[in-house]
Structure formats: C-alpha cells, structure tokens
Backbone as CSV, one residue per row, in Angstrom:
resi,resn,N_x,N_y,N_z,CA_x,CA_y,CA_z,C_x,C_y,C_z
1,UNK,0.853,-1.363,-0.086,-0.412,-0.092,0.208,0.891,1.544,-0.095
2,UNK,0.458,2.135,-0.873,1.467,3.210,-1.223,0.333,4.274,-0.132
3,UNK,1.508,5.114,0.937,0.946,6.125,1.746,1.799,7.218,0.987
4,UNK,0.917,8.234,1.240,1.351,9.410,0.691,1.027,10.980,1.855
5,UNK,1.688,11.908,2.561,1.893,12.603,2.913,1.241,13.484,2.988
6,UNK,0.442,13.932,3.636,-1.045,14.877,3.464,-0.693,15.714,4.302
7,UNK,0.019,16.863,3.509,0.249,18.066,4.348,-0.597,19.621,4.306
8,UNK,-1.201,19.781,5.070,-1.802,21.579,4.752,-1.244,22.472,4.331
9,UNK,-2.342,23.060,2.499,-1.547,23.735,1.861,-2.190,25.157,2.731
10,UNK,-1.556,26.567,2.312,-2.313,27.590,3.059,-2.869,27.617,4.269
11,UNK,-3.718,28.873,4.993,-3.926,28.712,6.273,-2.469,28.985,7.064
12,UNK,-3.278,29.036,8.512,-2.513,29.158,9.171,-1.725,27.822,9.675
13,UNK,-0.739,27.860,10.672,-0.794,26.476,10.748,-0.096,27.026,12.737
14,UNK,-0.178,26.406,13.723,0.243,26.930,14.713,0.797,25.283,15.359
15,UNK,2.895,25.375,14.905,3.307,23.979,15.233,3.551,23.926,16.488
16,UNK,3.860,24.316,17.249,3.672,24.778,18.746,3.861,25.440,20.496
17,UNK,3.868,24.929,20.917,3.678,25.586,22.524,4.829,25.378,23.139
18,UNK,5.069,26.565,24.102,6.233,25.821,24.945,5.788,27.380,26.278
19,UNK,6.251,27.261,27.042,6.328,28.353,28.497,5.914,29.500,27.782
20,UNK,5.052,30.674,28.038,5.091,31.891,27.549,5.225,31.670,25.879
21,UNK,5.280,30.805,24.697,5.530,31.019,23.510,4.373,30.503,22.333
22,UNK,4.083,30.807,21.819,3.086,29.997,21.106,3.889,29.939,19.190
23,UNK,3.978,28.951,18.466,4.412,29.275,17.027,4.033,28.939,16.214
24,UNK,3.836,29.800,15.511,2.501,30.382,14.611,3.339,30.542,13.058
25,UNK,2.967,29.044,12.389,4.322,29.777,10.453,5.283,29.738,10.592
26,UNK,5.939,29.725,11.491,7.190,29.496,12.191,7.695,30.590,13.000
27,UNK,7.094,31.461,13.365,7.286,32.259,13.827,7.338,32.356,15.634
28,UNK,8.067,32.880,16.074,7.615,33.099,18.236,6.189,33.744,18.114
29,UNK,5.679,33.472,19.290,5.169,35.010,19.357,5.491,34.626,20.550
30,UNK,4.792,35.510,21.533,5.256,35.575,23.312,4.563,36.760,23.727
31,UNK,3.163,36.820,23.284,2.163,38.006,23.652,1.076,36.912,22.705
32,UNK,0.241,37.574,23.385,-1.625,36.917,23.379,-1.695,37.244,21.672
33,UNK,-2.675,36.469,20.896,-1.849,36.634,19.306,-3.779,36.332,19.537
34,UNK,-4.037,36.343,17.819,-5.196,35.929,16.971,-4.719,35.214,15.707
35,UNK,-5.242,33.957,15.951,-4.338,33.084,15.261,-6.128,32.605,13.824
36,UNK,-6.286,33.706,12.764,-6.711,32.759,11.646,-7.170,31.891,11.192
37,UNK,-7.898,31.252,10.692,-8.384,30.159,9.085,-7.314,30.108,8.873
38,UNK,-7.253,31.253,8.371,-7.006,32.073,6.850,-5.976,33.641,7.246
39,UNK,-5.609,34.160,6.636,-5.313,35.167,6.916,-4.230,36.098,8.185
40,UNK,-3.702,37.482,8.151,-2.844,37.694,9.329,-3.333,37.318,10.364
41,UNK,-1.447,36.811,11.169,-1.668,36.532,12.406,-1.414,37.933,13.228
42,UNK,-2.337,38.454,14.200,-2.068,39.665,14.457,-1.913,39.500,15.933
43,UNK,-1.300,40.456,16.672,-1.102,40.680,18.175,-2.616,41.197,18.419
44,UNK,-2.922,40.354,19.857,-4.539,40.522,20.245,-4.047,41.825,21.322
45,UNK,-3.718,42.253,22.117,-3.104,43.086,22.658,-3.771,43.032,24.271
46,UNK,-4.045,41.521,24.624,-4.611,41.150,26.303,-3.636,40.975,26.603
47,UNK,-3.485,41.506,27.949,-2.038,40.971,29.158,-2.163,40.005,29.786
48,UNK,-3.535,39.823,30.491,-4.081,39.065,31.101,-5.064,38.582,31.144
49,UNK,-5.699,37.761,31.374,-6.965,37.066,31.777,-8.238,38.347,32.952
50,UNK,-7.645,38.899,33.668,-8.439,39.438,35.045,-8.707,41.467,34.358
51,UNK,-7.448,41.157,32.800,-8.084,42.660,32.378,-8.967,42.282,30.944
52,UNK,-9.555,41.178,30.568,-10.511,41.615,29.162,-11.092,41.985,29.574
53,UNK,-12.152,42.713,28.145,-13.499,43.839,28.735,-13.674,42.695,27.299
54,UNK,-15.317,43.563,27.420,-15.956,43.718,25.936,-15.071,43.969,24.665
55,UNK,-14.812,45.186,25.029,-14.650,45.288,23.538,-13.243,44.228,22.387
56,UNK,-12.936,43.397,23.465,-11.629,42.584,22.855,-12.184,41.575,22.583
57,UNK,-13.503,41.170,22.844,-13.928,40.164,22.359,-14.697,40.591,20.683
58,UNK,-15.229,42.077,20.931,-15.832,42.676,19.722,-14.919,42.440,18.473
59,UNK,-13.358,43.397,18.577,-12.746,42.708,17.700,-12.897,41.778,16.995
60,UNK,-12.964,41.090,18.111,-12.757,39.178,16.496,-13.477,39.082,15.617
61,UNK,-14.675,40.227,16.213,-15.667,40.015,14.972,-15.516,40.649,13.538
62,UNK,-14.104,40.860,13.827,-13.578,41.461,12.388,-13.212,40.604,11.117
63,UNK,-12.793,39.211,11.855,-12.125,39.082,11.083,-13.977,37.277,10.295
64,UNK,-14.743,37.741,11.097,-15.714,37.394,10.343,-15.495,35.337,10.662
65,UNK,-15.549,35.840,11.842,-15.178,33.561,12.542,-17.108,33.174,12.286
66,UNK,-16.583,31.363,12.071,-18.022,30.978,12.580,-18.000,30.272,14.159
67,UNK,-16.466,30.723,14.524,-16.086,29.671,15.757,-15.299,30.843,15.763
68,UNK,-15.389,30.660,17.526,-14.015,31.268,18.199,-13.257,30.306,19.510
69,UNK,-12.085,30.272,18.853,-11.432,29.645,20.412,-10.773,30.157,21.367
70,UNK,-11.717,30.125,22.129,-10.865,31.522,23.156,-10.095,30.767,24.326
71,UNK,-8.736,30.627,24.219,-7.574,30.310,25.029,-7.518,31.004,26.094
72,UNK,-8.360,30.784,27.453,-7.705,31.233,29.254,-6.416,31.846,29.600
73,UNK,-5.245,30.610,28.700,-4.498,31.199,29.450,-3.781,29.222,30.085
74,UNK,-3.349,29.149,31.100,-2.218,27.829,30.777,-3.044,27.140,31.505
75,UNK,-4.541,27.551,32.006,-5.589,26.397,32.795,-6.948,27.501,31.876
76,UNK,-7.048,26.518,32.306,-9.011,26.633,31.546,-9.323,27.328,32.963
77,UNK,-10.243,28.898,32.274,-11.595,30.288,32.666,-12.312,30.251,32.038
78,UNK,-13.683,30.719,32.299,-14.064,31.131,31.619,-14.563,32.609,31.806
79,UNK,-14.548,33.454,30.715,-14.646,34.644,30.246,-15.703,35.360,31.045
80,UNK,-15.917,35.721,31.563,-17.551,36.513,32.169,-18.927,37.181,30.346
81,UNK,-19.970,36.338,31.000,-21.353,35.979,29.928,-21.073,37.875,29.412
82,UNK,-21.140,38.670,30.399,-21.440,40.083,29.888,-20.389,40.578,28.516
83,UNK,-18.849,40.086,29.048,-17.726,40.303,28.196,-18.163,39.242,26.407
84,UNK,-19.025,38.315,26.148,-19.271,37.837,25.317,-20.617,38.034,24.305
85,UNK,-20.517,39.496,24.969,-22.034,39.775,24.292,-22.183,40.030,22.349
86,UNK,-20.766,40.379,22.300,-20.839,40.206,21.094,-21.081,40.035,19.921
87,UNK,-20.120,38.383,20.656,-20.218,37.838,19.463,-21.589,36.935,19.741
88,UNK,-21.921,36.481,21.286,-23.856,36.174,21.433,-24.074,37.101,20.125
89,UNK,-23.907,38.008,20.706,-25.178,38.959,19.601,-24.784,38.644,17.893
90,UNK,-23.996,38.467,17.640,-23.563,38.337,16.340,-23.424,36.431,15.552
91,UNK,-23.841,35.639,16.308,-24.337,34.195,16.188,-22.991,33.765,16.368
92,UNK,-21.946,34.073,16.711,-20.547,33.375,16.598,-20.659,32.877,17.818
93,UNK,-19.926,31.339,17.466,-19.935,30.548,18.646,-18.607,30.861,19.543
94,UNK,-18.715,30.059,20.556,-16.995,30.476,21.752,-17.129,28.975,22.502
95,UNK,-16.077,28.789,22.329,-15.621,27.674,23.336,-14.482,28.151,23.884
96,UNK,-14.309,27.744,24.989,-13.310,28.418,26.219,-12.017,26.792,26.417
97,UNK,-10.940,27.021,26.657,-10.956,26.090,26.702,-8.826,26.604,26.941
98,UNK,-8.138,25.419,27.211,-7.078,26.543,28.242,-5.825,26.284,26.311
99,UNK,-4.896,26.919,26.436,-4.062,27.101,25.443,-3.570,25.702,25.095
100,UNK,-2.798,24.872,25.818,-2.615,23.746,24.860,-4.299,23.415,24.110
101,UNK,-5.522,23.045,24.833,-6.413,22.321,23.889,-6.702,23.203,22.436
102,UNK,-6.555,24.626,23.223,-7.289,24.889,21.698,-6.453,25.271,20.565
103,UNK,-5.097,25.511,21.184,-4.215,25.244,19.539,-4.483,23.729,18.764
104,UNK,-4.610,22.221,19.524,-4.788,21.504,19.384,-6.737,21.444,18.573
105,UNK,-7.272,22.071,19.455,-8.414,22.467,17.908,-8.691,22.518,17.483
106,UNK,-7.671,24.175,17.367,-7.294,24.758,15.771,-7.047,24.185,15.000
107,UNK,-6.229,23.613,14.816,-5.553,22.658,14.002,-6.334,21.581,12.918
108,UNK,-6.938,21.540,14.074,-7.939,19.938,13.465,-9.195,20.790,12.708
109,UNK,-9.655,21.657,13.361,-10.475,22.835,12.505,-10.413,23.562,11.561
110,UNK,-9.133,24.082,11.691,-8.437,25.047,9.955,-8.460,23.398,9.271
111,UNK,-8.012,22.476,9.637,-8.093,21.646,8.676,-9.208,20.844,7.359
112,UNK,-10.083,21.191,8.593,-11.387,20.978,8.116,-11.899,22.428,7.060
113,UNK,-11.607,23.007,6.768,-11.517,24.639,6.381,-12.492,25.360,6.727
114,UNK,-12.681,25.182,8.474,-13.615,26.074,9.220,-13.869,26.986,9.248
115,UNK,-13.530,27.933,9.338,-13.759,29.517,9.990,-13.644,29.560,11.021
116,UNK,-12.650,28.945,11.501,-12.085,29.377,13.190,-11.108,30.471,13.702
117,UNK,-11.400,30.623,14.423,-10.343,31.947,15.087,-10.012,31.587,15.783
118,UNK,-8.562,31.110,16.730,-8.289,31.063,17.605,-8.145,32.206,18.097
119,UNK,-8.534,32.609,20.052,-7.853,33.756,20.389,-7.166,33.369,21.396
120,UNK,-6.138,33.157,21.660,-4.800,32.741,22.737,-3.997,34.030,23.473
121,UNK,-4.647,33.536,24.660,-3.904,34.682,25.891,-2.934,33.736,25.953
122,UNK,-1.859,34.268,25.982,0.000,33.503,26.483,0.318,34.930,27.286
123,UNK,0.463,33.440,28.234,0.598,34.699,29.876,2.798,34.317,29.939
124,UNK,3.226,34.910,30.392,4.436,34.793,30.372,4.360,34.166,32.006
125,UNK,5.768,33.395,32.163,5.364,32.322,32.939,6.085,33.356,34.260
126,UNK,5.563,32.806,35.489,5.959,33.307,36.672,7.263,33.384,37.427
127,UNK,8.035,34.666,37.751,9.658,34.492,38.081,9.763,33.539,39.320
128,UNK,10.672,32.844,39.025,11.001,31.840,39.912,11.319,32.076,41.584
129,UNK,10.710,31.491,42.251,10.747,31.590,44.153,11.875,31.022,44.236
130,UNK,13.127,31.237,44.684,14.543,31.116,45.285,13.995,30.853,47.271
131,UNK,14.493,29.733,47.571,14.445,29.878,48.999,15.294,30.279,49.552
C-alpha cells in the first residue's frame, strides 16, 4: 500500500507551544495573539485574563469567524458572559479552553476548512521563587 503525506496548504498553522510562547507559521509569539484559519496573524493586545473587556471580544468579529476558540491561558477559565455579548449577538460560537487544547482544536478545525479563529491568551511564566 502506498502512503502519501497529507500536508496542509495555505492557512495558518500552530506548530508548537512552549511556556510563554506559541509558534505560528514558523514564528514565535510571546504575547497574546489572534490566529484566523486564513489571513494575517496579529497581536491581540490582551495582557492577562483579569483585564479582559467586551471590546477585546468585539474586535474578533472583524475576522468574520463562525467559531472562536478562546484560550484562557495555561489553565481553563471562563470569561464572564457580559464580555461575550458581542459574539453572542452576532451568532458566533465560542468555546473556552486552555492554551494547549485550543491550539490542538484549531489545527483540526482549520484543516477541515472551518472559519475558526483562535484568540490565544499567552501568559508569561511567573518568575522562579528562590528559598
């Protein structure tokens, strides 16, 4: 049986994640970012979960996604529903997950040609504590 490597063409690809860093299309991002299924990857400008505002989610509508994967950082947290009103009003689905799960899910949905947007909250690692 002949095997053929199926490599995705076009679109954006999240290659790996490291503490405080996400690799997209061969470029390291050490800040929160927006990764659409296709098109320009951009910084998101969100510095932490506790500073999220409704305008942060409203800005996601510019991409015209059918689904947003919200990566709440290294652990799963849910944004307050009031912040999600812009997405709900536009009929855009949202799924919250940790950073690793969001990156894996993005890869699957983008490979299927879905209009998915990953809103990735990248948190820097806390400084080491010395005793």
